[in-house]
DRENDRENMAR-79521 format. One record per atom (N, C-alpha, C, O): x, y, z; residue in one letter. Coordinates in pm, whole numbers, padded with zeros to 5 digits, always signed. Example, Ala and Ser with C-alpha at 12.3 -4.5 7.8 and 13.67 -1.06 7.14 Angstrom:
+01319-00569+00780A/+01230-00450+00780A/+01320-00330+00780A/+01424-00332+00846A/+01285-00225+00708S/+01367-00106+00714S/+01290+00003+00787S/+01341+00114+00804S/
This chain:
-03184+03271+08475M/-03188+03169+08363M/-03152+03223+08249M/-03199+03335+08268M/-03103+03230+08142S/-03098+03233+08030S/-03207+03260+07892S/-03228+03151+07839S/-03267+03352+07835K/-03388+03361+07747K/-03305+03276+07640K/-03191+03278+07594K/-03474+03168+07616Q/-03443+03129+07485Q/-03511+03223+07371Q/-03630+03256+07381Q/-03430+03265+07264V/-03487+03323+07188V/-03433+03242+07041V/-03323+03211+06997V/-03569+03228+06997V/-03573+03097+06845V/-03584+03254+06707V/-03626+03369+06724V/-03540+03202+06612I/-03494+03237+06489I/-03545+03122+06376I/-03493+03014+06350I/-03664+03184+06320A/-03719+03109+06221A/-03669+03126+06082A/-03619+03234+06048A/-03677+03031+06003T/-03678+03077+05846T/-03735+02954+05808T/-03788+02877+05887T/-03721+02929+05646H/-03759+02845+05569H/-03692+02716+05581H/-03584+02710+05639H/-03757+02593+05521N/-03659+02492+05537N/-03679+02456+05430N/-03778+02509+05380N/-03601+02347+05336G/-03529+02315+05197G/-03399+02405+05181G/-03311+02451+05254G/-03434+02406+05045V/-03297+02477+05012V/-03260+02622+05099V/-03321+02693+05178V/-03112+02622+05031F/-03126+02766+05109F/-03044+02866+05045F/-02973+02807+04964F/-03026+02961+05044H/-02947+03070+04984H/-02910+03190+05043H/-02957+03221+05152H/-02838+03256+04990S/-02753+03347+05065S/-02818+03494+05163S/-02750+03563+05239S/-02946+03509+05137D/-03019+03579+05160D/-03042+03562+05313D/-02997+03625+05408D/-03149+03424+05301D/-03180+03347+05427D/-03065+03342+05557D/-03072+03372+05677D/-02949+03286+05465V/-02863+03256+05544V/-02776+03374+05636V/-02730+03360+05749V/-02772+03501+05544F/-02703+03629+05598F/-02790+03658+05703F/-02737+03696+05807F/-02914+03648+05701A/-03019+03751+05770A/-03017+03648+05868A/-03050+03710+05968A/-02998+03521+05904V/-03003+03470+06008V/-02872+03467+06111V/-02888+03452+06232V/-02756+03480+06055A/-02599+03528+06061A/-02609+03636+06124A/-02588+03651+06244A/-02658+03753+06012S/-02683+03888+06115S/-02750+03893+06288S/-02704+03952+06387S/-02888+03796+06271L/-02925+03839+06410L/-02828+03729+06493L/-02795+03760+06607L/-02789+03616+06445L/-02743+03543+06591L/-02568+03656+06615L/-02508+03640+06721L/-02525+03727+06540A/-02429+03836+06595A/-02481+03927+06648A/-02393+03964+06725A/-02586+04008+06665L/-02718+04107+06718L/-02657+04054+06871L/-02590+04103+06962L/-02748+03864+06826L/-02758+03861+06966L/-02636+03803+07073L/-02648+03793+07195L/-02515+03767+06988E/-02401+03763+07041E/-02363+03843+07157E/-02265+03815+07227E/-02446+03948+07178A/-02433+04043+07298A/-02485+04031+07405A/-02444+04097+07500A/-02577+03953+07415T/-02698+03946+07495T/-02714+03832+07576T/-02689+03730+07511T/-02744+03812+07686P/-02693+03651+07770P/-02817+03544+07673P/-02826+03422+07691P/-02890+03611+07586A/-02968+03490+07545A/-02889+03390+07457A/-02782+03399+07396A/-02980+03294+07473V/-02958+03131+07430V/-03028+03132+07265V/-03149+03119+07252V/-02943+03148+07152S/-03074+03155+07001S/-03056+02978+06983S/-02975+02887+07001S/-03187+03004+06939T/-03211+02852+06867T/-03249+02888+06720T/-03297+03000+06707T/-03240+02834+06642V/-03280+02849+06455V/-03310+02685+06435V/-03250+02578+06451V/-03469+02740+06383I/-03535+02652+06342I/-03559+02650+06185I/-03558+02768+06150I/-03578+02575+06084R/-03600+02570+05995R/-03729+02549+05943R/-03711+02427+05952R/-03840+02557+05898T/-03984+02563+05915T/-04058+02603+05830T/-04019+02701+05767T/-04190+02541+05794R/-04328+02663+05726R/-04435+02624+05802R/-04549+02622+05758R/-04394+02582+05957D/-04528+02530+06000D/-04546+02708+06061D/-04467+02792+06102D/-04685+02704+06038E/-04754+02846+06071E/-04738+02851+06195E/-04690+02962+06217E/-04750+02796+06289D/-04769+02793+06452D/-04638+02788+06479D/-04590+02861+06565D/-04569+02707+06412L/-04393+02716+06460L/-04304+02879+06444L/-04202+02921+06499L/-04395+02937+06348I/-04327+03060+06272I/-04397+03199+06367I/-04345+03309+06389I/-04503+03159+06401R/-04600+03255+06476R/-04528+03274+06590R/-04499+03389+06624R/-04478+03138+06681K/-04419+03136+06797K/-04299+03210+06811K/-04279+03259+06922K/-04212+03230+06720A/-04057+03215+06709A/-03999+03407+06723A/-04011+03481+06626A/-03964+03436+06801D/-03931+03551+06828D/-03881+03605+06708D/-03942+03708+06679D/-03800+03579+06635F/-03746+03694+06518F/-03797+03572+06386F/-03796+03453+06416F/-03835+03611+06261V/-03878+03513+06140V/-03832+03629+06030V/-03852+03749+06011V/-03735+03485+05948V/-03706+03578+05811V/-03698+03494+05699V/-03662+03376+05704V/-03732+03556+05597D/-03761+03505+05457D/-03850+03386+05434D/-03838+03291+05357D/-03971+03427+05545V/-04095+03318+05569V/-04186+03409+05634V/-04164+03502+05711V/-04304+03359+05581G/-04432+03395+05689G/-04507+03507+05599G/-04611+03545+05652G/-04475+03569+05471G/-04549+03670+05432G/-04588+03835+05522G/-04676+03920+05530G/-04464+03805+05570I/-04498+03937+05662I/-04390+03992+05677I/-04296+03920+05713I/-04359+04168+05651Y/-04252+04267+05678Y/-04343+04315+05775Y/-04452+04361+05742Y/-04293+04304+05923D/-04324+04392+06062D/-04207+04421+06114D/-04195+04347+06211D/-04097+04500+06102A/-03994+04544+06179A/-04004+04525+06287A/-03935+04442+06345A/-04122+04618+06363E/-04138+04681+06499E/-04198+04519+06559E/-04206+04514+06682E/-04235+04401+06491K/-04215+04264+06544K/-04141+04176+06517K/-04167+04065+06563K/-04046+04191+06450N/-03882+04107+06418N/-03973+04007+06311N/-03972+03886+06335N/-04041+04050+06212R/-04086+03963+06085R/-04036+04032+05990R/-04058+04153+05981R/-03954+03960+05899F/-03891+04034+05763F/-03896+03874+05666F/-03825+03775+05649F/-03986+03912+05636D/-04024+03862+05459D/-04042+03951+05394D/-04082+04062+05430D/-04004+03898+05239H/-04013+04005+05122H/-04094+03931+05055H/-04148+04017+04984H/-04153+03807+05020H/-04247+03725+04914H/-04352+03761+04899H/-04421+03733+04801H/-04398+03854+05027Q/-04576+03872+05013Q/-04597+03968+04889Q/-04510+04049+04858Q/-04706+03957+04824E/-04741+04083+04726E/-04728+04162+04737E/-04773+04200+04845E/-04649+04283+04643G/-04601+04405+04689G/-04476+04428+04730G/-04430+04542+04723G/-04384+04299+04790G/-04260+04266+04835G/-04243+04342+04997G/-04320+04333+05093G/-04125+04412+04988A/-04076+04492+05104A/-04032+04582+05123A/-03961+04619+05217A/-04086+04658+04993G/-04015+04805+04926G/-03879+04769+04916G/-03824+04663+04946G/-03820+04911+04854K/-03723+04945+04760K/-03611+04992+04857K/-03624+04996+04979K/-03510+05024+04794R/-03367+05122+04886R/-03413+05252+04790R/-03452+05241+04674R/-03404+05337+04843L/-03411+05476+04809L/-03249+05546+04738L/-03246+05603+04629L/-03147+05530+04813S/-03012+05566+04786S/-02909+05492+04854S/-02930+05427+04956S/-02809+05500+04800A/-02681+05402+04829A/-02563+05492+04845A/-02577+05613+04826A/-02454+05445+04876R/-02334+05541+04889R/-02236+05577+04765R/-02132+05644+04756R/-02338+05483+04649A/-02264+05545+04532A/-02389+05621+04446A/-02357+05671+04338A/-02491+05629+04478G/-02572+05678+04445G/-02735+05616+04451G/-02772+05531+04532G/-02809+05669+04361D/-02941+05591+04366D/-02958+05477+04319D/-02929+05486+04200D/-02994+05356+04347N/-03030+05233+04350N/-03198+05183+04402N/-03241+05223+04510N/-03283+05093+04312T/-03365+05060+04374T/-03402+04913+04376T/-03505+04853+04348T/-03272+04872+04422I/-03293+04717+04489I/-03354+04713+04569I/-03334+04782+04669I/-03499+04593+04551P/-03575+04554+04661P/-03513+04495+04767P/-03400+04446+04757P/-03588+04494+04885Y/-03520+04450+04997Y/-03526+04319+05010Y/-03645+04291+04997Y/-03452+04206+05032A/-03457+04083+05079A/-03485+04089+05209A/-03517+04191+05270A/-03474+03987+05253A/-03449+03962+05450A/-03356+03967+05482A/-03358+03985+05604A/-03197+03961+05421F/-03110+04048+05469F/-03102+04179+05447F/-02981+04197+05444F/-03153+04280+05430G/-03156+04405+05376G/-03252+04420+05499G/-03232+04506+05585G/-03371+04318+05505L/-03488+04373+05594L/-03410+04398+05735L/-03435+04488+05815L/-03334+04322+05743V/-03272+04290+05934V/-03172+04383+05939V/-03156+04452+06039V/-03078+04395+05808W/-02976+04497+05830W/-03030+04641+05868W/-02972+04714+05948W/-03174+04681+05785L/-03248+04796+05822L/-03251+04847+05952L/-03209+04953+05998L/-03323+04725+06018K/-03353+04760+06197K/-03197+04734+06251K/-03148+04828+06314K/-03126+04630+06234F/-03053+04581+06360F/-02868+04655+06265F/-02778+04674+06345F/-02840+04682+06139G/-02721+04697+06145G/-02653+04780+06178G/-02537+04768+06140G/-02688+04901+06261G/-02632+05016+06348G/-02588+04887+06458G/-02471+04848+06461G/-02657+04847+06516Q/-02624+04787+06630Q/-02535+04686+06582Q/-02430+04724+06633Q/-02508+04585+06519I/-02450+04517+06480I/-02294+04538+06407I/-02213+04449+06383I/-02281+04666+06383A/-02156+04704+06296A/-02113+04816+06399A/-02003+04862+06369A/-02159+04864+06496G/-02129+04987+06591G/-02167+05126+06538G/-02144+05230+06601G/-02214+05123+06444S/-02266+05267+06425S/-02308+05253+06266S/-02271+05168+06185S/-02408+05375+06248E/-02480+05363+06122E/-02401+05388+06019E/-02443+05349+05910E/-02277+05455+06023T/-02226+05525+05915T/-02132+05390+05872T/-02102+05375+05754T/-02089+05297+05967V/-02051+05141+05898V/-02136+05066+05880V/-02100+04956+05838V/-02257+05086+05898A/-02351+04971+05865A/-02377+05001+05768A/-02407+04902+05701A/-02386+05124+05695A/-02427+05204+05559A/-02353+05163+05454A/-02395+05148+05339A/-02195+05137+05509L/-02092+05087+05404L/-02093+04970+05377L/-02057+04939+05263L/-02130+04874+05462V/-02163+04752+05508V/-02288+04716+05406V/-02308+04610+05345V/-02349+04809+05405G/-02521+04774+05353G/-02485+04771+05219G/-02549+04688+05153G/-02387+04847+05146S/-02368+04859+05009S/-02244+04794+04915S/-02213+04793+04796S/-02179+04727+05069N/-02074+04632+04986N/-02109+04487+04991N/-02069+04404+04909N/-02190+04461+05098L/-02249+04325+05107L/-02391+04313+05123L/-02434+04200+05098L/-02475+04397+05157V/-02607+04369+05189V/-02648+04346+05063V/-02651+04242+04997V/-02692+04502+05029A/-02707+04497+04867A/-02670+04414+04760A/-02751+04395+04670A/-02585+04375+04758P/-02550+04284+04599P/-02587+04163+04699P/-02542+04063+04643P/-02641+04129+04808V/-02678+03961+04829V/-02838+03986+04805V/-02890+03893+04745V/-02923+04089+04840D/-03075+04110+04804D/-03057+04140+04659D/-03114+04045+04606D/-03015+04212+04570A/-03010+04174+04442A/-03024+04043+04343A/-03093+04007+04248A/-02887+03979+04449G/-02950+03831+04373G/-03030+03757+04455G/-03009+03639+04428G/-03108+03767+04537D/-03209+03701+04544D/-03315+03725+04518D/-03406+03646+04542D/-03336+03856+04454N/-03466+03886+04377N/-03418+03948+04236N/-03480+04049+04203N/-03320+03905+04151G/-03312+03873+04020G/-03286+04014+03979G/-03341+04067+03881G/-03204+04072+04054V/-03167+04199+03972V/-03003+04187+03955V/-02922+04153+04042V/-02980+04219+03834D/-02841+04229+03796D/-02795+04339+03754D/-02832+04421+03671D/-02654+04325+03866I/-02578+04450+03907I/-02453+04488+03854I/-02392+04591+03885I/-02411+04390+03761Y/-02298+04406+03644Y/-02315+04314+03527Y/-02377+04208+03529Y/-02257+04366+03427K/-02275+04334+03302K/-02133+04206+03253K/-02013+04229+03269K/-02170+04121+03213K/-02052+04006+03151K/-01985+04129+03057K/-02026+04229+02998K/-01860+04061+03079T/-01770+04080+02918T/-01743+04007+02898T/-01717+04022+02779T/-01711+03869+02933F/-01640+03777+02835F/-01758+03657+02866F/-01793+03631+02981F/-01799+03606+02778V/-01919+03499+02783V/-01869+03378+02870V/-01748+03356+02876V/-01932+03322+02918G/-01910+03201+03047G/-01776+03238+03131G/-01687+03161+03166G/-01789+03408+03161V/-01697+03373+03280V/-01779+03529+03379V/-01834+03628+03330V/-01765+03511+03460A/-01829+03593+03580A/-01767+03585+03708A/-01724+03482+03759A/-01763+03737+03776P/-01753+03744+03918P/-01769+03594+04002P/-01871+03531+03975P/-01669+03532+04109Y/-01675+03448+04185Y/-01726+03540+04302Y/-01662+03630+04355Y/-01883+03492+04338C/-01906+03618+04483C/-01931+03503+04590C/-01936+03381+04571C/-01948+03584+04724V/-01978+03529+04859V/-02110+03423+04783V/-02079+03305+04795V/-02208+03439+04730D/-02333+03354+04700D/-02320+03256+04599D/-02387+03154+04605D/-02232+03278+04500D/-02162+03123+04455D/-02093+03023+04549D/-02121+02906+04523D/-02012+03042+04652Y/-01969+03042+04780Y/-02098+02964+04868Y/-02105+02842+04876Y/-02168+03032+04914I/-02286+02969+04992I/-02354+02874+04905I/-02374+02769+04965I/-02395+02873+04785H/-02481+02841+04683H/-02430+02652+04671H/-02508+02557+04663H/-02237+02645+04676N/-02195+02525+04702N/-02190+02433+04815N/-02163+02313+04813N/-02214+02495+04896L/-02241+02452+05071L/-02343+02366+05059L/-02341+02261+05123L/-02456+02399+04969R/-02558+02285+04971R/-02540+02152+04904R/-02461+02142+04810R/-02616+02038+04953P/-02570+01937+04883P/-02573+01930+04767P/-02648+02012+04714P/-02499+01835+04674T/-02475+01814+04547T/-02598+01727+04517T/-02613+01655+04616T/-02725+01691+04395W/-02805+01620+04407W/-02711+01481+04433W/-02770+01412+04517W/-02610+01431+04398Q/-02544+01296+04413Q/-02545+01246+04597Q/-02558+01134+04646Q/-02522+01399+04672E/-02485+01354+04789E/-02649+01320+04859E/-02667+01229+04939E/-02739+01395+04818G/-02886+01430+04885G/-02902+01483+04961G/-02798+01511+05022G/-03045+01545+05026M/-03084+01660+05074M/-03072+01609+05241M/-03097+01696+05324M/-03035+01478+05289D/-03066+01459+05443D/-02946+01499+05538D/-02919+01434+05639D/-02872+01618+05494G/-02761+01693+05545G/-02816+01840+05545G/-02790+01919+05635G/-02886+01868+05447L/-02957+01969+05457L/-02906+02103+05584L/-02811+02176+05609L/-03017+02076+05627D/-02990+02153+05715D/-02868+02213+05855D/-02876+02315+05924D/-02743+02081+05855A/-02649+02044+05912A/-02529+02206+05755A/-02448+02295+05779A/-02574+02170+05663R/-02529+02242+05544R/-02533+02398+05576R/-02441+02480+05578R/-02677+02413+05604F/-02752+02544+05630F/-02652+02613+05753F/-02576+02707+05730F/-02671+02536+05912L/-02565+02606+05987L/-02417+02635+05915L/-02365+02747+05909L/-02367+02529+05868E/-02242+02550+05826E/-02229+02655+05756E/-02120+02711+05765E/-02328+02712+05667A/-02374+02819+05608A/-02350+02950+05671A/-02263+03035+05656A/-02418+02944+05719V/-02453+03063+05837V/-02325+03080+05924V/-02297+03198+05949V/-02240+02984+05975A/-02126+03018+05992A/-01982+03103+05931A/-01891+03179+05964A/-02041+03022+05815V/-01938+03115+05689V/-01984+03239+05665V/-01898+03319+05628V/-02132+03294+05679A/-02173+03387+05678A/-02124+03493+05765A/-02111+03609+05726A/-02087+03439+05919G/-02090+03517+06028G/-01956+03556+06022G/-01931+03666+06071G/-01843+03477+05963Q/-01755+03535+05956Q/-01714+03603+05861Q/-01611+03668+05878Q/-01781+03608+05738V/-01795+03735+05628V/-01818+03823+05670V/-01742+03918+05652V/-01917+03834+05735L/-02031+03977+05807L/-01929+04011+05917L/-01951+04132+05918L/-01848+03996+05995K/-01746+04023+06090K/-01627+04105+06018K/-01577+04205+06069K/-01591+04055+05905R/-01484+04082+05820R/-01512+04207+05767R/-01446+04311+05772R/-01649+04175+05701E/-01675+04287+05618E/-01688+04457+05739E/-01658+04572+05706E/-01732+04420+05847V/-01754+04530+05949V/-01607+04582+05958V/-01563+04692+05924V/-01525+04441+06028A/-01365+04531+06038A/-01326+04587+05936A/-01270+04688+05978A/-01320+04586+05826H/-01267+04652+05738H/-01352+04774+05669H/-01289+04855+05601H/-01494+04788+05687A/-01581+04889+05696A/-01500+04983+05791A/-01433+05075+05744A/-01506+04966+05888K/-01474+05062+06001K/-01330+05109+05986K/-01302+05226+06011K/-01226+05011+05939A/-01046+05082+05865A/-01086+05143+05777A/-01032+05253+05773A/-01203+05117+05649Q/-01192+05238+05559Q/-01227+05358+05586Q/-01182+05462+05538Q/-01306+05345+05663I/-01349+05485+05730I/-01241+05551+05802I/-01204+05667+05780I/-01192+05468+05893G/-01106+05562+05965G/-00965+05625+05872G/-00920+05739+05873G/-00920+05513+05797A/-00853+05526+05685A/-00812+05659+05590A/-00704+05708+05557A/-00989+05702+05556A/-01043+05766+05465A/-01044+05901+05495A/-01059+05987+05408A/-01019+05943+05680V/-00957+06069+05721V/-00813+06083+05692V/-00773+06188+05642V/-00743+06003+05715L/-00590+06002+05742L/-00577+06063+05575L/-00533+06178+05561L/-00611+05996+05473V/-00626+05986+05304V/-00639+06179+05311V/-00554+06267+05304V/-00759+06179+05324R/-00799+06345+05360R/-00685+06420+05407R/-00660+06521+05341R/-00619+06397+05494K/-00534+06506+05577K/-00395+06476+05442K/-00350+06573+05380K/-00356+06369+05422A/-00266+06347+05304A/-00281+06419+05215A/-00192+06494+05177A/-00373+06414+05172Y/-00457+06495+05052Y/-00464+06644+05061Y/-00483+06716+04963Y/-00448+06686+05187E/-00462+06820+05170E/-00349+06899+05220E/-00346+07020+05239E/-00246+06801+05240A/-00087+06842+05307A/-00022+06802+05142A/+00098+06782+05122A/-00101+06797+05061A/+00046+06768+04900A/+00067+06881+04864A/-00039+06941+04846A/+00155+06941+04844A/+00215+07058+04754A/+00176+07015+04627A/+00098+07101+04588A/+00192+06898+04512D/+00156+06868+04433D/+00042+06777+04457D/+00070+06668+04507D/-00108+06807+04424K/-00172+06732+04465K/-00270+06609+04341K/-00383+06567+04319K/-00066+06594+04272R/-00102+06469+04144R/-00054+06368+04237R/-00083+06252+04210R/+00028+06396+04363L/+00095+06310+04437L/+00072+06316+04537L/+00088+06413+04612L/+00005+06149+04572I/-00027+06156+04739I/+00077+06070+04794I/+00096+05953+04759I/+00166+06154+04910I/+00219+06033+04961I/+00169+06015+05143I/+00157+06101+05230I/+00151+05887+05146L/+00083+05827+05244L/+00187+05771+05372L/+00278+05703+05323L/+00196+05780+05507D/+00273+05754+05583D/+00296+05607+05638D/+00371+05558+05721D/+00200+05558+05556A/+00180+05406+05637A/+00066+05362+05477A/+00029+05436+05386A/+00042+05234+05498F/-00048+05165+05407F/-00193+05194+05436F/-00248+05115+05511F/-00267+05300+05386Y/-00445+05279+05415Y/-00537+05230+05300Y/-00516+05254+05181Y/-00622+05171+05341P/-00723+05197+05228P/-00719+05323+05178P/-00721+05410+05265P/-00713+05371+05034N/-00687+05506+05028N/-00787+05529+04877N/-00859+05628+04865N/-00776+05412+04759E/-00846+05441+04662E/-00961+05565+04596E/-00974+05649+04507E/-01048+05486+04744E/-01163+05497+04717E/-01175+05670+04734E/-01225+05750+04655E/-01102+05700+04885T/-01121+05866+04895T/-01011+05912+04769T/-01053+06010+04707T/-00928+05880+04739L/-00842+05958+04630L/-00910+05981+04480L/-00883+06075+04405L/-00998+05880+04456S/-01091+05863+04354S/-01191+05985+04360S/-01252+06023+04260S/-01205+06046+04491G/-01329+06129+04507G/-01295+06246+04450G/-01379+06317+04396G/-01112+06290+04460F/-01068+06402+04435F/-01025+06366+04288F/-00996+06256+04239F/-01031+06538+04214S/-00987+06548+04082S/-00816+06528+04048S/-00763+06483+03946S/-00771+06566+04141E/-00623+06622+04085E/-00549+06477+04125E/-00485+06439+04027E/-00539+06396+04220P/-00444+06257+04237P/-00433+06193+04092P/-00527+06177+04014P/-00340+06169+04077L/-00304+06068+03950L/-00215+05953+04004L/-00206+05841+03953L/-00138+06004+04140F/-00025+05846+04164F/-00047+05884+04330F/-00040+05998+04374F/-00068+05786+04394S/-00016+05755+04559S/+00089+05670+04564S/+00121+05590+04475S/+00159+05692+04696I/+00279+05615+04686I/+00288+05589+04846I/+00281+05692+04912I/+00305+05456+04926S/+00328+05413+05034S/+00402+05294+05072S/+00444+05206+04997S/+00411+05303+05174P/+00530+05161+05223P/+00441+05055+05217P/+00320+05036+05205P/+00553+04986+05232R/+00519+04816+05216R/+00563+04734+05339R/+00658+04767+05409R/+00509+04657+05355P/+00537+04562+05518P/+00728+04522+05457P/+00799+04537+05556P/+00781+04497+05382D/+00910+04467+05420D/+01006+04597+05371D/+01113+04592+05310D/+00912+04744+05432G/+01023+04858+05373G/+01030+04914+05249G/+01057+05034+05235G/+01008+04837+05150S/+01028+04916+05001S/+00866+05025+05000S/+00783+05042+05088S/+00876+05079+04858W/+00746+05206+04876W/+00690+05154+04748W/+00758+05104+04659W/+00551+05171+04744N/+00437+05133+04641N/+00426+05257+04582N/+00419+05363+04646N/+00424+05246+04444V/+00335+05316+04383V/+00238+05285+04273V/+00255+05213+04174V/+00096+05379+04326K/-00003+05328+04299K/-00037+05407+04166K/+00047+05494+04144K/-00143+05401+04067A/-00211+05485+03939A/-00351+05484+04039A/-00419+05384+04063A/-00374+05625+04092I/-00513+05642+04099I/-00598+05616+03941I/-00553+05636+03828I/-00761+05554+03989R/-00898+05528+03898R/-00958+05643+03922R/-00925+05721+04012R/-01044+05659+03845D/-01188+05742+03855D/-01287+05681+03927D/-01346+05736+04021D/-01321+05492+03861D/-01382+05450+03933D/-01309+05267+03975D/-01283+05186+03886D/-01284+05232+04150T/-01238+05149+04147T/-01290+05038+04140T/-01279+04944+04219T/-01355+05048+04038S/-01447+04881+03997S/-01365+04867+03858S/-01384+04766+03792S/-01311+04926+03831S/-01255+04939+03659S/-01089+04950+03714S/-01034+04985+03819S/-01052+04911+03607F/-00899+04910+03595F/-00806+05016+03462F/-00704+05011+03394F/-00930+05110+03490K/-00912+05245+03397K/-00781+05335+03486K/-00815+05397+03587K/-00658+05337+03449N/-00561+05434+03534N/-00621+05564+03492N/-00679+05573+03384N/-00607+05685+03591R/-00614+05833+03509R/-00480+05836+03424R/-00479+05861+03303R/-00392+05814+03482K/-00192+05812+03397K/-00171+05674+03431K/-00186+05614+03538K/-00138+05639+03330D/-00065+05482+03313D/+00064+05510+03355D/+00092+05629+03336D/+00166+05438+03412L/+00323+05429+03419L/+00363+05400+03255L/+00309+05338+03163L/+00495+05484+03272P/+00546+05460+03092P/+00513+05335+03029P/+00463+05249+03101P/+00531+05314+02919L/+00491+05215+02861L/+00656+05099+02882L/+00690+04985+02914L/+00699+05202+02848D/+00871+05140+02880D/+00913+05077+02987D/+00995+04985+02981D/+00861+05121+03098W/+00883+05009+03213W/+00822+04922+03252W/+00861+04860+03351W/+00680+04880+03171A/+00606+04768+03154A/+00678+04584+03227A/+00752+04501+03174A/+00643+04587+03297G/+00703+04452+03349G/+00848+04432+03347G/+00897+04321+03325G/+00934+04560+03374K/+01109+04543+03379K/+01125+04550+03530K/+01033+04607+03588K/+01207+04511+03592R/+01242+04469+03730R/+01390+04516+03745R/+01463+04523+03646R/+01423+04541+03843D/+01545+04536+03922D/+01651+04616+03827D/+01637+04731+03788D/+01767+04521+03798G/+01882+04650+03707G/+01809+04709+03602G/+01813+04831+03588G/+01737+04630+03518E/+01695+04658+03379E/+01573+04805+03414E/+01591+04913+03358E/+01482+04787+03491L/+01421+04908+03534L/+01519+05028+03595L/+01505+05140+03546L/+01581+05015+03662A/+01696+05108+03709A/+01774+05143+03586A/+01807+05259+03610A/+01813+05118+03493R/+01867+05172+03413R/+01793+05247+03321R/+01838+05342+03258R/+01649+05193+03311I/+01547+05292+03191I/+01511+05421+03308I/+01516+05534+03259I/+01481+05412+03437T/+01435+05476+03459T/+01558+05605+03556T/+01545+05722+03592T/+01663+05506+03566G/+01789+05618+03641G/+01757+05662+03775G/+01821+05748+03835G/+01610+05574+03842V/+01624+05551+03978V/+01713+05420+04015V/+01687+05320+03947V/+01808+05407+04109S/+01898+05279+04107S/+01781+05173+04182S/+01751+05058+04149S/+01731+05252+04289D/+01643+05140+04387D/+01505+05072+04322D/+01428+04988+04367D/+01507+05136+04209A/+01379+05063+04151A/+01361+04919+04107A/+01425+04858+04021A/+01242+04868+04196V/+01274+04760+04204V/+01170+04622+04055V/+01213+04517+04008V/+01041+04688+04030F/+00960+04654+03937F/+00833+04735+03894F/+00775+04819+03962F/+00807+04700+03787C/+00695+04789+03717C/+00588+04709+03664C/+00582+04672+03546C/+00502+04682+03754H/+00360+04584+03666H/+00344+04611+03481H/+00321+04708+03410H/+00364+04504+03465V/+00305+04504+03293V/+00191+04547+03270V/+00163+04585+03157V/+00075+04553+03401G/+00008+04668+03330G/-00046+04787+03355G/-00158+04826+03324G/+00071+04864+03435R/+00127+04977+03425R/+00051+05057+03559R/+00047+05180+03554R/+00011+05011+03638F/-00044+05078+03740F/+00019+05038+03902F/-00046+05034+04006F/+00109+05021+03889M/+00193+04979+04025M/+00335+04969+03996M/+00371+04895+03904M/+00424+05039+04068A/+00539+05025+04063A/+00640+04999+04215A/+00600+05022+04329A/+00699+04975+04200V/+00803+04973+04357V/+00955+05031+04365V/+01042+05019+04280V/+00959+05073+04447A/+01095+05076+04477A/+01204+05067+04619A/+01127+05073+04715A/+01262+05063+04641K/+01345+05047+04751K/+01300+05105+04871K/+01256+05051+04972K/+01322+05251+04837S/+01297+05405+04901S/+01220+05479+04891S/+01169+05466+04780S/+01175+05560+04949K/+01060+05655+04945K/+01087+05754+04849K/+00998+05803+04780K/+01245+05797+04840E/+01279+05933+04764E/+01288+05817+04594E/+01263+05860+04482E/+01314+05725+04615G/+01290+05608+04464G/+01165+05644+04424G/+01142+05693+04314G/+01067+05618+04524A/+00936+05582+04452A/+00862+05756+04398A/+00782+05761+04304A/+00908+05883+04474V/+00881+05978+04448V/+00956+05969+04300V/+00913+05931+04191V/+01043+06003+04328A/+01140+05965+04158A/+01082+05917+04047A/+01085+05969+03936A/+01006+05776+04092L/+00986+05716+03993L/+00828+05792+03950L/+00773+05786+03840L/+00783+05855+04064V/+00632+05959+03989V/+00638+06047+03902V/+00562+06072+03809V/+00765+06111+03948R/+00770+06230+03887R/+00830+06204+03773R/+00822+06314+03719R/+00891+06127+03687Q/+00914+06076+03566Q/+00775+06059+03508Q/+00727+06149+03438Q/+00717+05963+03531A/+00586+05977+03494A/+00473+06026+03495A/+00369+05981+03446A/+00499+06154+03574L/+00401+06285+03549L/+00480+06359+03431L/+00448+06477+03414L/+00542+06325+03377N/+00628+06468+03276N/+00624+06323+03150N/+00642+06361+03034N/+00608+06214+03163S/+00622+06168+03049S/+00475+06127+02929S/+00497+06082+02817S/
C-alpha cells in the first residue's frame, strides 16, 4: 500500500511562493510511490500532523520539513549567487529548494542555476525586495509572479473557488519548474561547447558555433568576443552581437548603421554579400543564407 504524504500550506489568498513550494515538493514526490495530498489550512493540529509544511506554522526546521519564513527573524538570507553576492531573504520556495533542489533538478549545479533564475526572484517578490529598477513609468516586466497572481479569482468572481484556483496555479508552477530545469541542464551543457568554440577560434572577436546553443551568457564572460554566428533551423546563419550584460540591450559593438532594417537585395548591395538576408533595426542581429556570408558580414562589421 502506498504511503500517504500530506503537504500543508496556508489557506486564503495564495502567492507564487507557496504555489512554487508546493509544486517543488510534488515534483520531488513524483519519483516515489507516495500518494500526495495538499491541504490548505491554519489549523495547528493539521499542520503538526502534516509531513511537509510550507509558508505557514511559524517554524523553519529543514530536518523536520518545516519551511516557514514568517517567524520573528525570518529564515535567513542568501549568502551568494551565480551573478555575485545577494542577500535576498529566503521564502518558503527558497527553503524547500535549498534542501531538495539538487534532488529535483538532478544535480546541485543545475539546482543553483534554477535557484538564480527562478527561485531567488520569487523569494524576492514574496519578501518585498526590489530586484530591478523601472525605466518607464507605468511599465514593468510581466513575470511569472504576475501570472500566478492573475490565477486568483477576481473580486467579482468571489472566493468560493480559491482552493481549485490554487491547485491550477500549482500545476502551472510545476510546468514552469520542469522547463526551467530542462533549460538549465541545456544551458550548462551548451556552455561546455561554447567554451570549446571560443578556445578554437583563431580570431576571438568572432566565435563560430556549429549549432545553435545558448551562448551569450558564456561568451559575455570572455573579453574578446564581439560577434557569434550560428546556423538557423531553415539552414541560414545568424550573426549576433555580444553584450557584456545579457540582461541589457547594449552591444559591445553594433552592426553598421547603414545596415539597420535593410534586407535582401538592398542589404546585399550595401554589404557586397550576395546572400545577405536581413539586419535588425537594433543592429544586434543579421542573417545570411550561408556560413560564408555570415562570416563576411562579421568581417565587415569588425572593420567598421
